[in-house]
N, C-alpha and C positions, 0 to 999 in steps of 0.2 A: 504494500500500500504506500502511496505517497503521503508524506507528512501532512500535506495540505488536506488530504482526505481524512486523516486521523483527527486533525484539528477541527475540521468541520463536524465530524461525527461527535466529538466530545462537547462541542458548543451546543449542538442539537440536544444532546442528553442533558446538559446543564439547564437549558431552557425548559425541557420537559419536567425536570425535578422542581424548578421554580414554579412551574404552572400548578403542580400538585402539592406545593407548600411543604416539601420535604427538606428540612434543614440539614446541611452536610456538616461534618466535623471540620475544624479549621484547616487541617492538613490538605484537604481537597482543594483549597484555594491557593496553596503555595505555588509561586511561579518557578520556572526553571532557575532563575537567578537566585531566588530565595533559598532554594534547595542547596545551592553551593555553600551557604552559610550555616546550614543546620548541623549541629553536633550529635553526639552519641545519645542524647536524650530522645532522639527520634529513631533509634535502632529498631524498635518494634515494628515501625512502619516499613523500614527497609527489609528486615529479615523475614517478615511475614507477608510481604508483598501486598500491603494495604495500598489503597488509592486507585487511580484511574487505570483502566485496562481496555484492551480491544482485542478481538479475535476474528480472524477470517479462516481459522482452521487450516492455515497454510495453503489454501486453495486459490487465493487471489481473486475471490468473487465476493467481496464484502457485502455488496448490496443484495446478494442472494443467500449466502451462507455466512453468518457471523452476526455480531452485535457489539455494542459498547457496554461497559460495566464499570462498577466501582466496588472494591472490597472495603467495607467499612470497618470490619473487625474480623480477627481470625487468630486461632492458636497456631501451633507449629509442632507437628508430630515428630520432626527431627530434633527439635530443641525443647522437648516437653518439660524438662526441669526448669528451664528459664521462662518459658511461656506456657502457663498452665491452663489457659482457656481451652475449653472443650467444644467450643461453638464458633460459628462464623455467621456473618451477615453480608449480603451483597445487594446492590441495585443493578438491574439490567435494563437497557433501553433497546427496544426492538422496533424497527420500522416495517411497514407493510412490504412484503416481498422477501424479507429476511427470515431465516430459520436456523435452528440448532439441530445438528444431525443426531441420529439415534445412538444412545449410549446408556450405560448404567454405571453405578459406583460400587466398588467392592466393599467399602466400609461405610461411607457417608450416607446418612439419612438426611433428607432435606424437605422443607416445605417451600413450594413455589407459589408466590402470592401475586395476584394482579393488583398492583397499587393504584392503577388509574390508566385511563385511555380506552383502547378498544378491547376486543375479546381475544383470549389466548386459546389455542387448540393444542392439547398435549396428548399424543398418542402413546399408549402403554402396552407393554408385553411383559410377561414373566420371562426369565432367561433359563436356558438349560446349562448344565455343568460345562459343556463344550463351547458356550457362548452363543449358541443358536437361539432363535426365538422359540419359546414354548407355545404350543397350540392349546393353551389352557386358559380358562377364565381368569381374570385379574381382579383381585379384591382391592377396591379403591377407597381411600379415606379423604373426604373433602369437608373441612370445617365441621368436624364432629359427626359427619354422616358416613356410614360404611355401606357400600353397595358393590355389586359384582357386574363386570362388563366382559364382553367377548374379547379375545386377544386382538390387538390392533385397533381398538376403539379409541376415538379422539374424545377427550374430556374437555368441555368448553368452560373456561373460567371467565366470568364477567368481572368487572371491577369490584374489588373487595373479596373475591372468592380465592380459595387456595386448594392445593392438592398436596398430600404427603407422598413423597417418593421414597420407598424403602430400598435398602441395599439389594442389588440384583434385579431391580425393576427397570427394564428398558424404557426410555422415554425420549421423545424429541419434542420440539415445539415450534409453532408458527402462529401467525395471526389470522383471524377470520377476515377474509377480504372485505374491504369497504368499511371496517370499523375503526380504522386509524391506528397510529402507533401506540405502544404500550410501555408503561414503566412497571417492570417486574421487581418483586422483592424475593430474596432467597434467604431463609433462615435455616441453618444446618449445623451438623457436627463440623469439626475442623475440616477445612478445605485443603486438599493436596492434589493439585492438577497434575503433578508429575507421576504419581503412582496410583491414583484412585479412580481414574477414568478408563472405562472399557468401551471403546467405540465399536459399533457393529462392523463398520468398515474402517480400516486403518486411516488415520487422519492426523494432521498437525494441530497446533494450538496457537502459536504467536505468528503475526505477519512479518514478512521481510519489509523493511521500511526504506523507502527512497526519500532522501532528505531534499525536498524542494522548497522548504521554508522553515523558519524557526518553530520549535514546538510551543504550542499554547500551554499544555500541561505535560509534565513528565509522566510516562507510563510507569507502572509499578516495577517494571524490570529495568528502569533507566536511572534510578537515583544515584547520584555521585556518592563517594565515600564520605563518611562523617568528617566534618571539619574538626581538627584536633585543637 
């Protein structure tokens, strides 16, 4: 992705967050220049990859496969003695035409929440030990309601609604056409993108960046070392 595309995407997400009156923590407003002056008191942000993020799953088709996101809080399974949080929280911004590919998590359980905007469609399958889709009914939990659907059913989340995704449950998501962009929330166990994602089809995570302008915000993988 070009840096200009990333900047535009982050600004669009920022506008959506403001529209739905979700106040962000201060570090989300740090400029790249300000990050150069930050010391070790902000190591939790650096080491746990908090902050702005973007994914095109390495496919280079951001407007079709991918979305913008912010990790607001997270523990760290590799540094569990230092960072003892057992939970994480994210915001995701998805435009019409974008989607997240089919995947499950080996360990993490999460709630995906429609925080505002259009309607979200989440397709669910149980998984087999070999990673295949199971042709079995899926037990779904949405906002205190338990029900059963056939394998491959899309669950529609209107604003304010959520679904609980248990470990081993395949899921993808896209938007219902014509309903507009969506601000999604994710409340989960610790997030570990490097080890806990099992995609149905092998896929990447972070985009390759072409620097055609200065960054508006640093991504969570771009923070400079702490100033001594």
